[in-house]
C-alpha positions in Angstrom: 138.4 -287.2 183.2 135.2 -288.8 182.2 133.4 -287.9 178.9 130.7 -286.3 181.1 133.2 -284.2 183.0 134.8 -283.1 179.8 131.5 -282.1 178.3 130.6 -280.1 181.4 134.0 -278.5 181.5 133.6 -277.3 177.9 130.1 -276.0 178.6 131.4 -274.1 181.7 134.3 -272.6 179.6 131.9 -271.4 177.0 129.6 -270.0 179.7 132.5 -268.2 181.3 132.9 -266.1 178.1 129.7 -264.2 179.2 131.7 -263.0 182.3 134.4 -261.4 180.2 134.8 -257.7 179.5 136.6 -256.9 176.2 135.6 -253.5 175.0 139.0 -252.9 173.2 139.7 -256.2 171.5 136.2 -257.5 171.3 137.9 -260.9 171.9 135.9 -262.6 174.7 137.7 -265.4 176.5 136.4 -267.9 179.0 138.1 -270.7 180.8 137.2 -273.5 183.1 139.4 -275.8 185.3 138.5 -279.1 186.9 140.0 -279.4 190.3 141.0 -282.7 191.9 138.0 -282.7 194.2 135.6 -282.3 191.2 135.0 -278.6 191.6 134.9 -276.6 188.4 136.2 -273.0 188.6 135.6 -270.4 185.8 137.7 -267.5 184.7 137.4 -264.8 182.0 139.4 -262.0 180.6 138.8 -258.4 181.7 140.4 -255.7 179.7 141.3 -252.4 181.3 142.4 -249.0 179.7 145.5 -249.1 182.0 147.5 -251.3 179.6 150.8 -250.1 181.1 149.9 -251.5 184.5 149.7 -255.0 183.0 153.1 -254.5 181.5 154.7 -253.7 184.8 154.0 -257.2 186.2 155.3 -258.9 183.0 158.4 -256.7 182.9 159.4 -257.4 186.4 159.1 -261.2 185.9 161.6 -261.4 183.1 
């Protein structure tokens, strides 16, 4: 990864925080990943009141 790509990736991760929805924890999280073809994809946390639904997936993967 070049320094320019790293800088862009950091900027994109910080920008992705604006896409997050965290009304319960107020902890906004953004992420960015650099793919092999140079594409950058963003992700962000989205909280939901259905906490139990998230636990079902984790519980069944143990």
